[in-house]
C-alpha positions as CSV (number, residue, x, y, z in Angstrom):
1,M,-20.3,-1.1,34.9
2,A,-21.4,-4.8,34.4
3,A,-23.3,-5.5,31.3
4,T,-26.8,-6.9,31.5
5,H,-26.9,-8.8,28.3
6,I,-24.4,-11.6,28.8
7,F,-25.5,-15.2,28.8
8,D,-23.8,-18.5,29.5
9,A,-26.1,-20.3,27.1
10,P,-28.7,-19.2,24.5
11,P,-31.7,-17.9,26.4
12,E,-35.3,-18.9,25.4
13,G,-36.1,-17.9,21.9
14,V,-32.4,-17.7,20.8
15,A,-31.0,-20.3,18.4
16,A,-27.9,-22.5,19.0
17,N,-25.8,-20.0,16.9
18,W,-27.1,-17.2,19.1
19,T,-29.3,-15.6,16.5
20,M,-32.9,-14.6,17.2
21,P,-35.9,-13.1,15.4
22,Q,-35.6,-9.3,15.4
23,N,-39.4,-8.9,16.1
24,W,-39.2,-5.4,14.8
25,T,-42.8,-4.6,15.5
26,A,-42.1,-4.9,19.3
27,F,-39.9,-1.8,19.3
28,T,-41.7,1.1,21.0
29,A,-42.2,4.7,19.9
30,E,-39.7,5.8,22.6
31,Q,-37.1,3.4,21.1
32,H,-37.7,4.7,17.6
33,A,-37.3,8.2,18.9
34,T,-34.1,7.4,20.6
35,W,-32.7,5.9,17.4
36,R,-33.8,8.9,15.3
37,T,-32.1,11.3,17.8
38,L,-28.9,9.4,17.8
39,F,-28.8,8.9,14.0
40,D,-29.5,12.6,13.3
41,Q,-26.9,13.8,15.7
42,Q,-24.1,11.5,14.7
43,S,-24.6,11.5,11.0
44,A,-24.7,15.3,10.9
45,A,-21.5,15.7,12.9
46,L,-19.1,13.2,11.5
47,D,-18.2,14.9,8.2
48,G,-14.5,15.7,8.3
49,Y,-13.9,13.1,11.1
50,A,-15.1,9.8,9.6
51,C,-13.4,8.1,6.8
52,R,-14.8,8.1,3.3
53,S,-15.8,4.4,3.4
54,F,-18.0,5.0,6.4
55,L,-19.6,8.2,5.0
56,D,-20.3,6.4,1.7
57,G,-21.7,3.3,3.4
58,L,-23.9,5.5,5.6
59,G,-26.0,6.0,2.5
60,I,-27.5,2.5,3.0
61,L,-28.8,3.5,6.4
62,R,-30.2,6.8,5.1
63,K,-32.4,4.8,2.7
64,L,-34.3,3.1,5.5
65,K,-37.4,4.5,7.2
66,P,-36.5,6.7,10.2
67,G,-36.3,4.9,13.5
68,V,-35.0,1.5,14.5
69,P,-34.0,-0.3,11.3
70,N,-35.9,-3.4,10.2
71,F,-33.2,-5.9,9.6
72,A,-35.1,-7.5,6.7
73,E,-35.2,-4.2,4.9
74,L,-31.6,-3.4,5.8
75,N,-30.4,-6.7,4.5
76,A,-32.2,-6.2,1.2
77,L,-29.9,-3.2,0.6
78,L,-26.8,-4.4,2.4
79,K,-26.4,-7.9,0.9
80,P,-26.3,-6.8,-2.8
81,A,-23.9,-4.0,-1.9
82,S,-21.5,-6.0,0.3
83,G,-22.4,-9.7,0.5
84,W,-23.0,-9.2,4.2
85,E,-26.2,-9.6,6.2
86,V,-27.1,-8.5,9.7
87,V,-28.4,-11.1,12.2
88,A,-30.0,-10.2,15.5
89,V,-28.4,-11.5,18.7
90,P,-29.3,-10.9,22.4
91,G,-26.2,-8.8,23.1
92,W,-22.6,-10.0,23.7
93,I,-22.3,-13.6,22.5
94,P,-19.6,-16.2,23.0
95,N,-16.4,-16.1,20.9
96,E,-17.0,-19.1,18.7
97,P,-20.4,-18.2,17.3
98,F,-19.2,-14.6,16.9
99,F,-16.2,-15.6,14.8
100,E,-18.3,-18.1,12.9
101,H,-20.7,-15.3,11.9
102,L,-18.0,-13.0,10.7
103,A,-16.2,-15.7,8.7
104,N,-19.5,-16.2,6.8
105,K,-20.3,-12.5,6.3
106,R,-23.0,-12.3,9.0
107,F,-22.7,-9.3,11.3
108,P,-24.2,-9.9,14.8
109,A,-26.2,-6.9,16.1
110,A,-27.6,-6.5,19.6
111,N,-31.4,-6.6,19.5
112,F,-32.0,-3.9,22.0
113,V,-31.8,-0.1,22.0
114,R,-30.2,1.9,24.9
115,P,-32.7,3.6,27.3
116,P,-33.2,7.4,26.9
117,E,-31.2,8.1,30.1
118,Q,-28.2,6.5,28.4
119,I,-28.6,8.2,25.1
120,A,-25.2,10.0,25.3
121,Y,-23.3,6.9,26.5
122,S,-24.6,3.3,26.5
123,E,-23.3,1.0,29.3
124,E,-22.8,-1.8,26.7
125,P,-22.9,-2.0,22.9
126,D,-26.5,-1.7,21.7
127,M,-28.1,-1.9,18.3
128,F,-27.2,1.7,17.5
129,H,-23.5,1.0,18.2
130,D,-23.6,-2.2,16.1
131,I,-25.6,-0.8,13.2
132,F,-24.5,2.8,12.9
133,G,-21.0,2.2,14.0
134,H,-20.2,-0.9,12.0
135,I,-22.5,-1.6,9.1
136,P,-21.4,1.3,6.8
137,M,-17.8,0.0,6.8
138,L,-19.0,-3.4,5.4
139,T,-19.4,-1.8,2.0
140,D,-15.6,-1.3,1.7
141,P,-14.2,-4.4,0.0
142,A,-10.8,-4.5,1.7
143,F,-12.4,-3.9,5.1
144,S,-15.0,-6.5,4.4
145,D,-12.3,-9.0,3.6
146,F,-10.4,-8.1,6.7
147,L,-13.4,-8.9,8.9
148,V,-13.8,-12.3,7.2
149,A,-10.1,-13.0,7.7
150,Y,-10.5,-11.9,11.3
151,G,-13.4,-14.3,11.9
152,E,-11.4,-17.2,10.4
153,A,-8.4,-16.2,12.6
154,G,-10.7,-16.1,15.6
155,L,-11.8,-19.7,15.0
156,R,-8.2,-20.8,15.0
157,A,-7.4,-18.6,18.1
158,E,-10.2,-20.4,20.0
159,K,-8.5,-23.7,19.5
160,L,-5.2,-22.2,20.7
161,G,-6.7,-20.5,23.7
162,A,-5.6,-17.1,22.3
163,S,-8.9,-15.3,21.8
164,D,-8.0,-12.6,24.3
165,Y,-5.0,-11.5,22.3
166,L,-7.1,-11.5,19.1
167,G,-9.8,-9.5,20.9
168,R,-7.3,-6.7,21.4
169,L,-6.9,-6.5,17.6
170,W,-10.7,-6.1,17.2
171,L,-10.9,-3.4,19.9
172,Y,-8.0,-1.3,18.5
173,T,-9.1,-1.6,14.8
174,V,-12.7,-2.4,14.3
175,E,-13.8,-0.4,17.4
176,F,-11.2,2.4,17.8
177,G,-9.1,2.4,14.6
178,L,-7.8,5.5,12.7
179,V,-6.9,5.7,9.0
180,V,-4.9,8.2,7.0
181,E,-6.8,9.7,4.0
182,D,-5.3,12.4,1.8
183,G,-2.7,13.1,4.5
184,E,-5.2,13.5,7.3
185,L,-6.4,11.3,10.1
186,R,-9.9,9.9,10.0
187,A,-11.9,7.5,12.3
188,F,-13.1,4.1,11.1
189,G,-13.8,2.2,14.3
190,G,-17.4,1.7,15.3
191,G,-16.8,2.5,18.9
192,L,-15.6,5.9,17.8
193,L,-18.2,6.6,15.1
194,S,-21.1,5.8,17.4
195,S,-19.6,8.3,20.0
196,L,-18.9,11.7,18.6
197,A,-17.2,12.8,21.8
198,E,-14.6,10.1,21.7
199,T,-14.2,10.6,17.9
200,L,-13.2,14.2,18.6
201,S,-10.9,13.2,21.4
202,A,-9.2,10.5,19.3
203,L,-8.6,12.8,16.4
204,T,-8.0,16.2,17.9
205,S,-6.9,15.9,21.6
206,P,-3.2,16.3,22.3
207,E,-3.4,13.7,25.1
208,P,-3.7,10.2,23.5
209,Q,-0.9,8.4,21.8
210,R,-1.4,7.8,18.0
211,I,0.9,5.1,16.7
212,W,1.2,3.1,13.5
213,L,-0.4,-0.3,13.7
214,D,1.8,-3.2,14.7
215,I,-0.1,-6.4,15.3
216,E,2.2,-7.7,18.0
217,R,2.0,-4.3,19.8
218,V,-1.8,-4.4,19.6
219,M,-2.0,-7.9,21.0
220,R,0.2,-6.9,23.9
221,T,-2.0,-3.9,24.9
222,R,-4.9,-3.8,27.3
223,Y,-7.8,-1.4,26.6
224,H,-10.4,0.6,28.5
225,F,-14.1,-0.4,28.6
226,D,-15.2,2.6,30.7
227,Q,-13.2,5.6,29.5
228,Y,-11.6,7.0,26.4
229,Q,-8.6,5.0,25.0
230,Q,-5.1,6.4,25.8
231,T,-3.6,4.8,22.7
232,Y,-5.0,4.7,19.1
233,F,-3.6,2.7,16.3
234,V,-3.3,4.1,12.7
235,V,-3.4,2.3,9.4
236,A,-2.4,3.7,6.0
237,G,-5.4,2.1,4.4
238,F,-7.7,-0.9,4.6
239,G,-5.7,-2.8,2.1
240,D,-2.7,-2.5,4.4
241,L,-4.8,-3.7,7.3
242,L,-6.0,-6.7,5.3
243,R,-2.4,-7.5,4.2
244,A,-1.1,-7.3,7.7
245,T,-3.8,-9.7,8.8
246,E,-3.2,-12.2,6.0
247,E,0.7,-12.1,6.2
248,T,1.1,-12.2,10.0
249,D,1.7,-15.5,11.7
250,F,-0.7,-15.0,14.6
251,A,0.2,-18.3,16.3
252,S,3.8,-17.3,16.6
253,I,2.8,-14.0,18.2
254,Y,0.6,-15.8,20.7
255,R,3.5,-18.0,21.6
256,K,5.9,-15.1,21.9
257,I,3.8,-13.0,24.2
258,A,2.2,-15.8,26.3
259,G,3.2,-15.4,29.9
260,E,4.6,-11.9,29.4
261,P,3.0,-9.0,31.2
262,A,0.5,-7.0,29.1
263,L,1.1,-3.4,28.3
264,E,-1.2,-0.9,30.0
265,P,-3.3,1.3,27.7
266,G,-1.0,4.3,28.0
267,D,2.3,2.6,28.0
268,V,5.1,3.3,25.5
269,W,6.6,0.2,23.8
270,R,10.1,-0.1,22.3
271,G,8.8,-0.6,18.8
272,D,6.3,2.3,18.7
273,V,6.3,4.5,15.7
274,A,4.3,7.7,16.3
275,Y,1.9,9.1,13.8
276,E,3.1,12.6,13.2
277,G,0.9,13.8,10.3
278,R,-1.9,16.2,10.2
279,L,-4.8,16.1,12.6
280,P,-8.3,17.5,11.8
281,A,-9.2,20.7,13.6
282,A,-11.5,20.4,16.6
283,P,-14.9,22.0,16.3
284,A,-15.3,25.5,17.7
285,S,-16.7,25.5,21.3
286,G,-20.5,25.0,21.3
287,E,-20.6,23.3,17.9
288,T,-21.4,19.9,19.3
289,S,-23.2,18.8,22.5
290,Q,-21.7,15.3,22.7
């Protein structure tokens, strides 16, 4: 479904770099209640499915007052712990300012909360997705460095007209990535961790493909906006993800795949190496409502 928070130019009250005042006092009691419901449900259910870095970083959000987080209070905890700060934006923003923020350790977060009727599934990434799904991972040093490297790569990709290819790397790692910990698969992507239902599907369902990360493969592969992914990419650790990003010549991949047909989400590629390790057990029927 079409998003409602896409702009061609910064709207009134939004700066040239697409940041805006959070205006925290304007959030309603209903919005605070929606946040509390989502936070309580997701944080209670992810043990055994989320990676350690996410669960450890979640401690920062637990220190805040219940309800929609005040970004000033969040940044007072986040910046000393990670070097990052959260900046409010109106929703999806253009590529160049997005990459610029990441390269400078500013994480853009949508300044709206999904309505109650979308509490189980938001039609577009809202503040809960951005804050709950992504902010805990910023406290992992290797993952933090990966995001900075990604932002720098994005600025180069913009000049080469290759941002769409790089966007696939974001979707299949930062949003829907899986990592191996102690021989078992865990979720680290924010799109997964802000949706318990897809986290369980990604980790325990027999249906999707789970393959080891190959950057060229990722950049060749389309993704779903409106349904669960059919392919998930696995990394051995965040140091490996960072090294792959730093050591890969992205420009040569862009040139190699330009003009070639993209792979569909469920396609099998000649270079695929399946992950064949242990998967976590699915919860017993009735243990979760999402």
